[in-house]
C-alpha positions in Angstrom: 242.7 105.3 88.6 246.2 103.9 88.0 248.8 106.2 86.3 251.8 104.6 84.6 254.9 104.9 86.6 257.0 105.2 83.6 256.7 107.0 80.0 256.3 104.9 77.1 258.0 105.9 73.9 255.0 105.0 72.0 251.2 104.0 72.9 249.3 102.4 70.2 245.4 102.3 70.2 244.1 99.4 68.2 245.9 96.0 67.3 244.6 95.5 63.7 247.4 95.0 61.0 248.6 98.6 61.3 248.6 98.6 65.1 250.2 95.2 65.8 252.7 95.5 63.1 253.8 98.9 64.5 254.1 97.6 67.9 256.5 94.9 66.5 258.7 97.1 65.0 258.8 99.5 67.7 259.9 96.6 69.9 262.6 95.6 67.4 263.7 99.0 67.5 263.9 98.9 71.4 261.1 101.6 72.0 259.3 101.2 75.1 255.9 100.3 73.8 252.4 99.6 74.9 249.3 98.6 72.7 245.5 99.1 74.0 243.0 97.0 72.5 239.3 96.6 73.2 238.6 93.3 71.5 240.8 90.6 70.3 244.3 91.0 69.1 244.6 91.5 65.4 241.8 93.8 64.8 239.1 93.5 62.0 241.6 91.8 59.4 242.3 88.5 61.5 239.1 88.3 63.5 236.4 89.4 61.1 238.0 90.5 57.8 240.9 89.2 55.6 241.8 85.9 57.4 238.2 84.4 58.1 237.0 85.4 54.7 239.7 83.7 52.8 239.5 80.7 55.1 235.8 80.3 53.7 236.7 81.5 50.4 239.4 78.4 50.1 236.6 76.2 51.1 234.7 77.6 48.1 237.7 76.8 46.1 237.9 73.3 47.4 234.6 72.5 46.7 234.6 73.6 43.1 237.7 71.7 42.5 235.9 68.6 44.0 232.9 69.3 41.6 235.4 69.3 38.8 237.2 66.2 39.6 235.8 63.9 37.2 237.5 65.8 34.4 240.8 64.8 35.8 239.9 61.2 36.0 239.0 61.1 39.6 235.6 59.6 40.7 233.8 60.9 44.0 230.5 60.2 45.1 228.0 62.5 46.2 229.6 65.9 47.3 228.1 67.8 50.3 228.7 70.8 51.9 228.3 71.7 55.7 228.6 75.5 56.5 229.2 74.6 60.1 232.3 72.6 59.2 233.5 75.7 57.2 232.8 78.1 59.8 234.7 75.6 62.5 237.8 75.6 60.1 237.6 79.4 60.0 237.4 80.0 63.6 240.4 77.5 64.2 242.2 79.8 61.7 241.3 82.9 63.5 242.3 81.5 66.9 245.8 80.5 65.6 246.2 83.9 64.1 245.3 85.9 67.2 247.4 83.7 69.3 250.3 84.1 67.0 249.8 88.1 67.7 250.0 87.7 71.2 253.3 85.7 71.1 254.8 88.5 69.0 253.7 91.0 71.5 255.5 89.0 74.3 258.4 88.3 72.2 258.9 92.0 71.3 258.4 92.9 74.8 255.2 95.0 73.9 252.9 95.5 76.8 249.3 94.8 75.8 246.6 96.7 77.7 243.0 95.3 77.4 240.5 98.0 77.3 239.2 101.1 75.4 241.7 103.7 74.9 241.2 107.4 74.9 243.6 110.2 74.1 243.3 112.4 77.3 245.6 115.4 76.8 249.0 115.8 75.6 250.9 112.6 75.7 248.4 110.8 77.7 245.9 107.7 76.7 243.4 106.9 79.4 242.2 103.3 79.3 238.7 101.8 80.5 240.1 98.4 81.4 238.3 95.5 80.6 239.0 93.9 83.9 237.6 96.9 85.6 238.9 100.3 86.5 240.9 103.0 84.7 244.7 103.4 84.0 246.4 106.1 82.2 249.5 105.8 80.1 251.9 108.5 79.6 253.5 108.4 76.1 256.0 110.3 74.2 254.3 109.5 71.1 250.7 108.0 70.3 249.8 105.9 67.1 245.9 105.8 66.4 245.1 102.5 64.7 241.4 102.0 65.4 240.3 101.1 61.9 236.8 100.9 60.7 233.5 99.2 60.8 230.9 98.3 58.1 228.9 101.2 56.8 225.1 100.5 56.7 222.6 101.5 54.1 220.7 104.4 55.0 217.1 103.4 56.0 218.1 99.8 56.3 220.3 99.4 59.4 222.0 96.0 60.1 219.4 94.0 62.0 221.9 90.9 62.2 219.1 88.4 61.0 218.3 89.4 57.5 220.2 92.7 56.8 223.8 91.8 57.6 227.3 93.4 57.5 230.3 91.4 56.4 231.0 90.7 59.8 227.5 89.2 60.4 228.0 86.9 57.4 231.1 85.4 59.2 228.7 84.2 62.0 226.1 82.6 59.7 224.5 79.2 61.2 222.4 78.4 58.3 223.0 78.7 54.6 220.7 81.5 53.0 218.8 80.2 50.1 219.1 83.2 48.3 221.6 86.3 49.0 221.6 89.7 47.6 224.7 91.6 47.8 224.5 95.5 47.8 227.9 96.8 46.8 230.0 95.0 44.2 233.5 96.0 45.6 235.8 93.4 46.9 233.8 92.4 49.9 230.4 92.0 48.1 232.1 90.0 45.1 234.0 87.9 47.4 231.0 86.9 49.4 228.6 86.5 46.4 231.1 84.1 44.8 231.7 81.9 47.9 228.1 81.8 48.7 227.1 80.7 44.9 229.8 78.0 45.4 227.9 76.9 48.7 224.6 76.8 46.8 222.7 79.8 47.4 221.3 81.9 44.6 223.0 85.0 44.4 222.6 88.7 43.0 225.0 91.5 43.3 223.9 95.0 43.0 226.3 98.2 42.3 225.2 101.7 42.0 228.2 102.7 39.8 228.1 101.6 36.0 230.1 98.3 36.6 231.1 95.6 39.2 234.3 96.0 40.7 234.3 99.6 39.8 238.1 100.4 41.0 239.2 98.0 38.6 240.3 98.2 35.0 237.1 98.3 32.9 238.3 95.0 30.9 238.6 93.2 34.4 235.0 94.3 35.3 233.7 93.0 32.0 235.5 89.5 32.5 234.2 89.2 35.9 230.8 89.9 34.6 231.0 87.1 32.1 232.2 84.7 34.8 229.6 85.5 37.1 227.0 85.0 34.5 228.5 81.6 33.6 228.3 80.6 37.3 224.9 81.7 37.6 225.4 85.1 39.6 223.2 87.7 38.7 225.2 90.9 38.5 223.3 94.4 37.9 225.3 97.6 37.8 224.0 101.1 37.5 221.3 100.3 40.1 219.7 102.7 42.5 217.9 101.1 45.9 214.5 102.7 46.2 213.5 100.7 49.4 213.9 97.8 51.5 211.3 96.0 53.3 212.3 93.2 55.7 208.9 92.8 57.4 207.5 89.9 55.4 208.7 86.4 54.9 211.2 87.5 52.1 213.1 90.6 52.3 211.9 92.9 49.3 214.3 95.3 47.7 212.9 97.8 45.3 215.3 99.3 42.8 215.6 101.3 39.7 217.7 99.4 36.9 220.2 101.0 34.7 217.8 101.7 32.0 215.5 103.7 34.4 212.9 100.8 35.0 211.8 99.9 38.7 212.1 96.3 39.7 211.7 94.4 42.9 213.9 91.5 44.3 212.7 89.3 47.0 215.6 87.4 48.8 216.3 85.7 52.1 219.2 87.6 53.2 220.9 90.8 52.2 224.8 91.5 52.6 225.5 95.3 52.6 229.1 95.9 51.5 229.2 99.8 50.7 232.3 100.6 52.6 233.3 101.4 56.1 232.9 104.2 58.7 236.0 105.3 60.6 236.2 104.3 64.3 237.3 107.7 65.3 234.5 109.1 67.4 234.7 109.2 71.1 238.4 108.4 71.6 239.7 112.3 72.2 240.6 113.1 68.7 238.9 116.5 68.5 240.0 117.5 72.0 243.6 116.6 71.2 243.5 118.8 68.1 243.5 115.8 65.6 241.9 117.0 62.3 239.3 114.9 60.5 237.7 115.2 57.0 234.2 115.5 56.5 233.5 111.8 56.5 235.6 111.4 60.0 238.7 109.9 58.6 241.9 111.4 60.3 244.0 113.6 57.8 247.7 112.6 58.0 250.9 113.9 56.3 253.3 111.5 54.4 255.0 110.5 57.6 251.5 109.5 59.2 251.6 112.6 61.6 248.2 114.1 62.4 247.6 117.7 62.9 248.4 117.2 66.7 251.9 117.0 67.9 253.0 113.7 68.9 250.0 112.0 67.4 250.2 109.6 64.6 247.4 107.6 62.7 247.6 104.6 60.5 245.3 102.1 58.7 241.6 102.3 57.6 240.9 105.2 60.2 243.1 107.6 58.0 241.7 109.7 55.2 242.4 109.3 51.2 244.2 106.0 51.5 243.1 102.4 50.2 241.5 100.2 53.0 244.1 97.5 52.7 245.8 95.4 55.5 249.0 95.4 54.0 248.8 99.3 53.5 248.0 99.7 57.2 251.0 97.4 58.1 253.4 99.5 55.8 252.0 102.6 57.5 252.6 101.2 61.1 256.2 100.6 60.2 256.9 103.9 58.6 255.4 106.0 61.6 257.5 103.9 64.1 260.7 104.3 62.3 259.9 107.9 61.9 259.2 108.2 65.8 262.6 106.3 66.0 264.4 109.3 64.0 265.3 106.9 61.3 265.3 108.1 57.5 261.8 107.1 56.1 260.3 107.8 52.8 256.6 108.5 52.2 254.4 105.6 51.0 253.6 105.6 47.2 249.9 104.8 47.4 249.6 104.4 44.0 251.8 101.4 43.8 250.1 99.1 46.2 248.6 96.0 45.2 244.8 95.4 45.5 243.4 91.8 45.7 240.0 90.4 45.4 239.6 86.7 46.2 236.4 86.1 44.2 236.3 83.3 41.4 238.1 84.0 39.1 240.6 86.1 41.6 241.5 89.5 40.8 244.5 91.6 41.6 245.8 95.0 40.3 248.5 97.6 40.9 249.2 101.0 39.5 247.1 102.8 36.9 244.1 101.2 34.9 244.1 102.1 31.1 241.2 104.8 31.6 243.1 106.3 34.6 246.4 106.4 32.8 244.7 108.3 29.8 242.8 110.6 32.2 246.2 111.6 33.7 247.4 112.6 30.6 249.5 109.6 29.5 249.9 108.4 26.0 249.6 104.5 26.7 250.2 101.5 25.1 248.6 97.9 26.2 249.7 94.5 26.2 247.3 91.8 27.2 247.4 87.8 27.2 244.8 85.3 28.2 245.0 82.4 30.6 243.1 80.5 27.8 246.4 80.2 25.8 248.7 79.1 28.8 249.7 75.5 29.3 249.8 75.4 33.2 246.3 76.9 33.1 245.1 74.3 30.8 246.8 71.5 32.8 245.0 72.7 36.1 241.5 73.4 34.4 241.7 77.0 34.9 241.7 78.5 31.5 238.1 79.4 31.3 238.6 82.9 32.2 241.1 85.6 32.8 244.1 87.5 31.3 246.9 89.7 32.2 247.0 93.3 30.8 250.0 95.7 31.2 249.6 99.5 30.8 252.7 101.2 30.1 253.8 104.7 29.0 254.2 104.9 25.0 257.1 106.9 24.6 259.3 105.7 27.7 258.1 102.4 28.1 257.4 102.7 32.0 255.0 100.2 33.2 252.1 102.2 34.7 249.8 99.5 35.9 249.3 95.7 35.8 245.9 94.0 36.0 245.1 90.4 36.3 241.8 88.4 36.7 242.5 84.7 36.7 243.9 81.8 38.7 246.2 82.7 41.3 245.9 86.4 40.5 246.5 87.4 44.0 249.8 85.6 44.0 251.0 86.7 40.7 250.5 90.4 41.6 253.8 90.3 43.7 255.9 90.3 40.5 254.0 93.5 39.3 254.4 95.0 42.5 258.3 94.7 42.3 258.0 95.8 38.6 256.5 99.0 39.5 258.5 99.8 42.7 261.5 99.4 40.5 260.2 101.5 37.7 260.3 98.5 35.3 259.8 99.0 31.4 257.8 96.8 29.3 261.1 95.8 27.7 262.7 94.6 31.2 259.4 92.7 31.7 260.0 91.0 28.2 263.5 90.2 29.0 262.7 88.5 32.3 262.6 84.7 31.5 259.6 83.2 33.1 259.7 79.6 34.3 257.8 76.9 32.1 255.2 75.9 32.6 253.9 78.5 35.0 250.9 81.0 35.3 253.5 83.6 35.5 254.4 83.1 31.7 251.1 85.3 31.0 253.0 88.0 32.4 255.8 87.6 30.1 253.4 86.9 27.2 251.7 90.2 27.9 254.8 92.0 28.1 255.6 90.6 24.4 252.0 91.9 23.3 253.0 95.3 24.9 256.5 95.7 23.2 256.0 94.0 20.0 252.4 94.3 19.3 251.9 90.6 19.6 252.2 87.8 22.0 254.0 84.5 21.0 251.6 81.8 22.1 248.4 83.1 20.6 
């Protein structure tokens, strides 16, 4: 075993968006830093998550635009789609992204240690090196950023052939004739949207009463309408009663929302019901790191765990959203706390969530129902993309709206919910609004350029403050 001849200020286990961003910030602050990674740099997000799925979703968006070209006076011959070509583009994007992380590690003088890292006592990380042998890194501080992995459906484990995880979906060689997504959160509806455009027959099942259940109820209803128009069957309030993958088709027995038994036969199943934390077998318990009942790491507002000198960030932590940008923010905060800088705990209720199905969904803050449940007296302003000139010009005005939820007496904006074109880009304005405690009036008096999709936010603010929008 090789023991480090010097002590690192921080050793980071895991190089996802939490880990590698923490490493960059540590390097910028002059901390002696090492990052331990068993797989490819970039973790789930860059390799089998955010980046590759968005590459494929863009392919779907391009395909949809080409199919709509005639309405813009553009004549195109027969349009074909090759899954292999889309996957090739996805792989190229992933390769460039991981190479970019490697460059940033080198630029910021971060030592990359390839292997499996385990906390081995106070201030020590033992690494089973990928190249063979072991090495122990001495560290003043340790950041755990080991992320998570797809959670299987009990009784129907992933077989990588017909019962697939999101990771498996990114390696498909052939288009499934029919696809069933179990779980209608972000991952489920993104793959459902994508593969419907690619040509699969798609069904989405959700155990909770509505699809995208974490979103505002109006958003769920609008996505249901959009999916119906696109030929995607969405069923909510469903209980899976059994899965039989032994025949030519995968048979799924279920109880629908009315309590009636049904059976669905499909070629491929995507299970997208959440994640399990990668927290087992890395020395956390022996180090005194407290886990919750599901195995996620408990942290305080500065990302400190119950073990002195051990921090945790990203999807492996408890009671925070599974978002890459949240992980990066946590990584920066943890490192700056280690460096002795003044830091402020993250306001988790003011982090934007984005879903890249068609139409896109983005939201931040409280939904109308959650605001009322928390005791707020609320007012709501809403405006549809159907009445927006830019949305009409680009042919994206069939579905969608911006909905602003505000406190009635003080006018503070509590939440913004968008479904429609470029929603995931537009949410940035709402993020600034909430982080700066904007009011409906301040949004109203923000002059939005014309013609833009962002005007819908201004119109929704008019509806919020004055009771009616202008262009409807």
